[in-house]
ZADREN-847756 format. One line per field, with one value per residue: x, y, z of N, C-alpha, C, CB in turn; residue in one letter. Coordinates in steps of 0.02 Angstrom, whole numbers. Glycine has a CB too. Layout:
N
n.xx: (X_...)
n.yy: (Y_...)
n.zz: (Z_...)
ca.xx: (X_...)
ca.yy: (Y_...)
ca.zz: (Z_...)
c.xx: (X_...)
c.yy: (Y_...)
c.zz: (Z_...)
cb.xx: (X_...)
cb.yy: (Y_...)
cb.zz: (Z_...)
type: (a_...)
end
This chain:
155
n.xx: (2812_2902_3036_3126_3226_3283_3368_3433_3363_3209_3055_3013_2900_2763_2681_2513_2501_2444_2525_2586_2606_2724_2794_2845_3002_3163_3215_3296_3413_3500_3432_3320_3383_3413_3288_3241_3348_3500_3464_3334_3186_3163_3089_3172_3293_3251_3220_3091_3015_2952_2961_2986_2953_3010_3003_3061_2973_2928_2898_2804_2894_3014_3063_3106_2985_2964_2961_2893_2831_2799_2768_2770_2726_2732_2607_2534_2485_2537_2584_2616_2734_2769_2848_2840_2926_2983_2972_2859_2752_2585_2505_2420_2484_2505_2396_2407_2532_2503_2403_2478_2568_2481_2432_2551_2596_2487_2389_2252_2223_2286_2383_2414_2518_2521_2605_2531_2546_2576_2504_2491_2516_2413_2301_2328_2318_2184_2120_2156_2072_2089_2035_2018_2066_2116_2111_2087_2177_2282_2325_2370_2471_2564_2574_2520_2408_2311_2275_2171_2155_2047_2039_1915_1786_1749_1861)
n.yy: (3056_2975_3044_3032_3119_3165_3070_2917_2759_2690_2689_2548_2433_2353_2205_2153_2014_1854_1758_1595_1443_1327_1214_1124_1126_1055_1104_1259_1317_1427_1520_1537_1604_1725_1779_1782_1814_1778_1738_1696_1611_1436_1274_1165_1071_1110_1055_1022_1008_902_786_872_955_1046_1161_1241_1359_1361_1461_1475_1525_1478_1551_1583_1588_1587_1508_1361_1261_1120_1046_945_948_891_928_976_951_964_1098_1252_1344_1485_1586_1717_1779_1946_2013_1963_1978_2014_1965_1859_1737_1657_1569_1490_1431_1352_1266_1193_1131_1052_964_900_840_766_803_851_958_1112_1199_1359_1478_1646_1797_1920_2052_2051_2104_2093_1956_1899_1945_1881_1745_1737_1773_1664_1569_1520_1493_1576_1497_1508_1547_1683_1667_1588_1676_1787_1728_1680_1782_1769_1724_1579_1484_1382_1278_1185_1069_1075_952_898_897)
n.zz: (506_379_294_152_113_227_269_345_400_335_428_531_467_526_494_505_536_579_700_700_790_750_798_947_1007_1057_1220_1243_1338_1338_1258_1340_1446_1383_1378_1511_1591_1684_1812_1802_1852_1844_1830_1810_1889_2014_2176_2225_2112_1991_1852_1741_1590_1464_1327_1176_1087_919_778_621_525_571_675_847_968_1102_1266_1337_1469_1577_1736_1887_2062_2234_2278_2169_1997_1827_1821_1747_1645_1560_1440_1338_1200_1204_1081_1025_1107_1168_1067_1081_1103_1216_1239_1125_1144_1255_1202_1109_1196_1277_1181_1137_1256_1290_1390_1495_1576_1646_1768_1830_1910_1951_1978_2081_2043_1910_1788_1647_1624_1699_1626_1504_1538_1581_1462_1388_1437_1565_1732_1887_2035_2161_2337_2455_2563_2508_2407_2480_2558_2463_2371_2246_2112_2081_1941_1835_1694_1595_1468_1344_1341_1217_1138)
ca.xx: (2812_2969_3055_3189_3277_3313_3417_3416_3323_3137_3028_2994_2829_2740_2622_2464_2495_2437_2583_2565_2655_2739_2811_2882_3068_3203_3225_3358_3426_3531_3378_3282_3421_3407_3221_3229_3409_3537_3431_3263_3165_3141_3078_3226_3343_3219_3209_3020_2982_2965_2932_2988_2957_3014_3013_3067_2916_2952_2845_2803_2954_3074_3085_3091_2932_2965_2972_2836_2848_2751_2801_2728_2754_2696_2539_2501_2506_2532_2599_2644_2781_2769_2882_2834_2979_2957_2958_2796_2701_2524_2475_2381_2524_2502_2348_2434_2585_2471_2370_2531_2594_2432_2431_2613_2601_2424_2361_2185_2216_2346_2379_2463_2522_2541_2614_2472_2560_2592_2439_2492_2509_2345_2256_2342_2290_2111_2101_2167_2020_2104_1990_2052_2044_2148_2073_2122_2233_2337_2348_2409_2531_2613_2570_2506_2343_2316_2227_2166_2123_2029_2024_1844_1775_1741_1925)
ca.yy: (3031_2965_3087_3004_3171_3176_3017_2866_2704_2700_2659_2477_2423_2290_2176_2128_1945_1809_1715_1526_1397_1271_1154_1130_1097_1043_1162_1296_1354_1493_1564_1554_1655_1790_1804_1789_1831_1722_1717_1682_1549_1380_1214_1118_1073_1126_993_1006_1004_836_772_934_951_1114_1164_1304_1363_1383_1486_1450_1546_1452_1596_1564_1631_1586_1446_1335_1200_1093_1005_925_950_844_952_998_921_1003_1169_1277_1399_1511_1650_1738_1825_2015_2034_1935_1985_2050_1938_1800_1675_1615_1514_1446_1391_1302_1217_1150_1092_1002_914_862_801_730_819_880_1019_1148_1243_1414_1526_1710_1850_1964_2117_2040_2116_2067_1883_1885_1954_1829_1681_1741_1772_1595_1526_1498_1518_1584_1447_1520_1585_1742_1644_1569_1736_1828_1692_1672_1841_1742_1695_1513_1475_1314_1273_1117_1061_1057_879_877_900)
ca.zz: (438_353_238_128_105_292_281_393_374_340_490_526_453_554_463_552_517_635_712_714_819_705_836_1009_994_1117_1262_1231_1400_1323_1235_1400_1484_1350_1394_1583_1627_1716_1874_1790_1884_1801_1871_1800_1943_2078_2214_2234_2046_1960_1785_1703_1517_1437_1254_1141_1040_854_734_552_489_605_728_916_994_1175_1302_1374_1505_1625_1786_1943_2130_2276_2288_2107_1934_1765_1831_1684_1644_1492_1429_1268_1181_1202_1012_1003_1160_1151_1006_1097_1096_1276_1229_1073_1175_1298_1159_1082_1252_1297_1128_1138_1318_1299_1455_1490_1616_1665_1826_1824_1964_1922_2027_2083_2012_1839_1755_1578_1627_1723_1569_1453_1561_1579_1391_1364_1464_1632_1784_1951_2084_2226_2387_2482_2605_2463_2372_2526_2579_2409_2328_2179_2097_2051_1887_1808_1628_1577_1397_1333_1334_1147_1101)
c.xx: (2884_2981_3123_3244_3313_3366_3393_3371_3248_3111_3009_2919_2810_2678_2576_2449_2491_2498_2557_2623_2663_2752_2842_2947_3104_3213_3294_3370_3457_3479_3335_3317_3417_3339_3213_3290_3440_3501_3357_3244_3143_3137_3136_3278_3314_3201_3136_2981_3003_2936_2931_2996_2954_3030_3025_3011_2941_2892_2852_2866_3019_3098_3065_3042_2933_2978_2906_2857_2793_2790_2751_2765_2716_2622_2500_2528_2497_2537_2634_2692_2784_2807_2877_2890_2949_2939_2888_2740_2641_2488_2438_2419_2520_2456_2374_2490_2554_2436_2422_2559_2545_2427_2492_2617_2539_2396_2297_2175_2284_2332_2432_2460_2552_2549_2556_2484_2578_2527_2437_2483_2440_2296_2265_2312_2214_2085_2107_2116_2035_2054_2028_2023_2074_2100_2117_2183_2294_2367_2390_2474_2585_2618_2560_2432_2355_2259_2227_2130_2108_2009_1950_1838_1772_1806_1965)
c.yy: (3027_3009_3062_3056_3185_3123_2968_2813_2721_2667_2586_2473_2354_2267_2151_2055_1901_1763_1646_1487_1339_1207_1173_1091_1085_1109_1193_1341_1423_1542_1585_1609_1723_1821_1823_1811_1770_1695_1702_1614_1498_1318_1164_1127_1091_1060_973_1001_940_834_835_921_1022_1111_1235_1305_1395_1404_1458_1467_1522_1495_1569_1614_1635_1516_1426_1271_1180_1048_989_940_898_863_966_958_972_1078_1194_1335_1422_1577_1664_1788_1895_2039_2013_1941_2025_2025_1872_1735_1630_1556_1465_1402_1335_1247_1167_1104_1036_947_870_815_759_740_858_943_1048_1190_1297_1455_1590_1762_1899_2031_2111_2044_2086_1991_1863_1890_1900_1762_1682_1740_1702_1546_1498_1531_1521_1535_1458_1557_1640_1721_1627_1631_1780_1794_1691_1733_1820_1724_1626_1507_1402_1319_1200_1116_1042_982_855_879_837)
c.zz: (413_292_213_120_171_308_333_363_378_404_477_515_479_517_517_536_579_641_732_743_772_745_903_999_1060_1154_1251_1292_1387_1299_1296_1439_1450_1365_1467_1624_1660_1777_1865_1819_1832_1845_1866_1855_2011_2113_2218_2168_2011_1890_1741_1629_1491_1363_1231_1089_975_811_663_513_521_662_797_944_1070_1202_1336_1408_1553_1673_1842_2008_2170_2282_2224_2047_1878_1778_1769_1695_1571_1491_1354_1255_1176_1133_990_1054_1135_1089_1018_1094_1157_1265_1176_1100_1216_1257_1133_1137_1272_1245_1132_1198_1332_1370_1447_1532_1632_1727_1817_1887_1935_1978_2023_2050_1938_1798_1685_1578_1651_1664_1517_1474_1560_1507_1362_1393_1533_1681_1850_2002_2153_2272_2415_2523_2561_2431_2417_2548_2525_2362_2255_2174_2067_2001_1864_1741_1616_1503_1390_1317_1262_1107_1110)
cb.xx: (2768_2980_3058_3177_3244_3259_3484_3382_3338_3101_2968_3016_2814_2726_2642_2400_2555_2373_2629_2539_2633_2800_2859_2841_3110_3271_3215_3354_3473_3587_3334_3274_3494_3416_3170_3203_3395_3607_3439_3248_3108_3191_3013_3259_3397_3155_3238_2988_3000_2935_2861_3045_2899_3068_2951_3139_2857_2993_2846_2743_2956_3129_3054_3157_2864_2900_3030_2774_2913_2692_2864_2710_2747_2727_2541_2512_2465_2467_2642_2588_2853_2696_2958_2763_3012_3007_3010_2806_2731_2540_2529_2325_2595_2479_2279_2460_2631_2422_2334_2588_2607_2363_2426_2673_2615_2434_2413_2134_2178_2373_2388_2447_2564_2489_2681_2451_2616_2628_2425_2559_2563_2324_2267_2418_2315_2087_2144_2237_2010_2177_1926_2047_2062_2213_2047_2075_2212_2311_2289_2367_2512_2596_2634_2550_2301_2314_2242_2129_2169_1970_2070_1814_1712_1690_1967)
cb.yy: (3076_2891_3163_2970_3236_3176_3047_2898_2640_2671_2699_2438_2429_2296_2119_2171_1924_1767_1744_1492_1374_1288_1108_1102_1144_1012_1144_1338_1314_1485_1528_1491_1633_1782_1752_1725_1884_1745_1771_1684_1562_1369_1180_1128_1121_1172_1001_1060_1066_780_743_979_906_1155_1134_1314_1405_1326_1562_1478_1620_1444_1666_1560_1605_1613_1454_1324_1209_1055_1041_850_1023_840_1015_1073_856_989_1181_1300_1377_1520_1647_1769_1804_2062_2006_1863_2018_2122_1927_1796_1692_1656_1541_1487_1437_1335_1252_1193_1137_1035_948_909_847_655_858_830_1005_1192_1204_1458_1499_1734_1888_1975_2152_1971_2191_2085_1854_1934_2023_1822_1665_1805_1822_1573_1470_1514_1472_1657_1378_1561_1537_1784_1583_1521_1775_1845_1620_1611_1884_1681_1741_1456_1522_1266_1303_1090_1006_1099_859_920_960)
cb.zz: (391_335_259_61_80_347_303_454_413_278_516_590_376_629_414_550_473_629_768_650_890_661_796_1071_949_1099_1335_1165_1445_1270_1182_1445_1491_1273_1375_1611_1680_1736_1926_1715_1934_1741_1851_1730_1926_2069_2283_2277_2002_2004_1793_1728_1486_1475_1218_1108_1071_819_731_516_484_555_718_960_971_1204_1355_1327_1543_1590_1815_1939_2162_2345_2329_2095_1919_1731_1895_1639_1671_1465_1452_1253_1113_1232_964_986_1222_1143_953_1050_1083_1337_1209_1013_1221_1344_1100_1052_1313_1307_1059_1138_1376_1285_1498_1510_1681_1607_1892_1762_2026_1868_2015_2155_2048_1829_1752_1543_1673_1780_1537_1443_1632_1615_1351_1381_1417_1652_1791_1977_2060_2217_2443_2526_2647_2408_2346_2588_2598_2368_2336_2163_2047_2105_1828_1857_1571_1621_1364_1275_1370_1113_1124)
type: (x_x_x_x_x_x_x_x_x_x_x_x_x_x_x_x_x_x_x_x_x_x_x_x_x_x_x_x_x_x_x_x_x_x_x_x_x_x_x_x_x_x_x_x_x_x_x_x_x_x_x_x_x_x_x_x_x_x_x_x_x_x_x_x_x_x_x_x_x_x_x_x_x_x_x_x_x_x_x_x_x_x_x_x_x_x_x_x_x_x_x_x_x_x_x_x_x_x_x_x_x_x_x_x_x_x_x_x_x_x_x_x_x_x_x_x_x_x_x_x_x_x_x_x_x_x_x_x_x_x_x_x_x_x_x_x_x_x_x_x_x_x_x_x_x_x_x_x_x_x_x_x_x_x_x)
end
């Protein structure tokens, strides 16, 4: 419990306010590097990744919430890449990022690959409605699960 007589700042009070995505803005590489580090993987510049579209996700108050992108390879279409800013993780933003991306890019499905040991990302994708489509051979070869999300037909 905070005691003003002890000095120091009062504890941070977090409001339980729902965070909303306002828009997808131009991609900010420097912001991406603050989230993923200098060596963070990104499809941009990768020889096997085509048609890359990356965006900085902006919240209602103008704050940067993270990064979302989509790209194609020779074998797959609409592969996704999402990074939620650590300040905003655990608040269901993955699905909101994907909804905004699908609307902006007018696409009906997304494919995601997630490291098998990234439990938080696995849970976020499953909560967002992604279904696991990889088989054991793929999972063992790449140490990843492959997920797919299809936009409901009535949307």
